[in-house]
N, C-alpha and C positions, 0 to 999 in steps of 0.2 A: 504494500500500500504506500510506503514512503516514496517509492519510485514515481507514483502519480504526482506527489507534491514536487519532486525534483523536475519532472516534465513540465508542470505548470509554471514553476519558477523560470525554467529555461525559455519557455514560450512567451510568457507574459512580460518578463523583465529583459529578455534578449541576451541571455547568457548561454554559453555552450553547456552541454550536459555535465561535463566535469566540474566546471566552475559552479554551476547550480548545485551540484551534489556537495561541494565543499561549503558553499554558503548555507545550505540547509543544515549540514553537519555542525557548523559553527553555532548557528542559532539553537539547535537542539542540545548541543554540548553546553551552551550557556544556560539553557533552561534546566538541564540536568544538574549542573554545578551549583546554580544559585537559587533555583526554585524550591518551593515548599515540597519536601520529600513525598508527602502523601498525595499532593496534587499532581506532581510529576509522575508518580507511579500510576495514578488513575489515567492520566493523559497517555503515557506511553503504552499502557495496557490496551488502549483503544486504537492505537496506530501501529500496526505491525511494521517492524523494521526501525521504528524511531529510536528505541533504546539502543539497538546495535549501532546505528549511525552516530548517536550522541556519544556512546562509549568510544567510538573510533576517533572522534575529534576532541572530546573532553575540553571543550571551550577554546580550542585552538585549531590550527589548520591541519594538524596531524602529520603523518609521514615523517616521523623523526622530529617534528616540531610541536609535539603535544605539549600543552601547557603554555602555548604562546600567549593566550589570554591572560594567564596569571603573570607571566613575565612582563608583558606590556603594562598591565595594571600596576605592578610594582614600580616600574620605571616612571610611570605617570603619577605615582603617589595615590593609587586607588582609582576610583572612577570607572565603574564597570561599563558605562555607556561608551566612554572613550576607548576602553580596551576592546569592547565588542566591535566597534567600528574599525579599530586597527586590525583585528583578526579577520574581519570581512574584507578589508582592503588587501591584506596578505593573501586572501583566497582569490583575489582578482575582481572584487566587487566594489564599485564606486559608491560614494555616499548617496547619490541619486538612485542608483540601482537598489541599494539597501532599503531606502525609503519606499521604493516601488514594490519590493518583494515582501515587506513585512505585512501589509494587508492581505496578500495572497497566502502567506503562512497562517496568519490568524484565521482567515476564512476557511482554509482547508482543515485546520485543527478543530475549529468550531463545528464544521459540517460533519466531520468524521468521529469526533470524540464527544460532541455535545457542547453547546455554548457554555454551560456552567463549568464543566471540567476544564475546557480550554481557557476560559476567563480566569479561573482560579489559578491555574498553573502559570499563565502568562503574567497575570497581575502580581504574582509573587516574585517576579524578577525585575528589580528596579531598572536595570539597563534597557529592558524591553519596553518599559513604560516610556522612556525617553525616545526610543527608536520608533515606537508606534504613534507617538505624538499625542 
């Protein structure tokens, strides 16, 4: 099911499939890392493949760069929204593309996991509140 979200991001935001996968992985990794554990568990339980992709990225770009989000956050003195943007940029996603993709992510999660579950999980991640506007 997570492949459907990646395809939507690629199509609607204009990213190639590999970049879209990294971008979704970064966002899911951030949710997994910073979100309310119960809400994240409920969300990932409804979206097959989400937990695996989140674990692969762990809030960073992955591929030997795991933990990029934490490293950037530390260099910037915290600020998970800034570090999330840095991780997305490292994945090849511009700020405008990140802003375009977040409503797609939110819509997909709401549609497939339910509005309450998605809102609770996304709302528990301060960086996503900033990115979602």
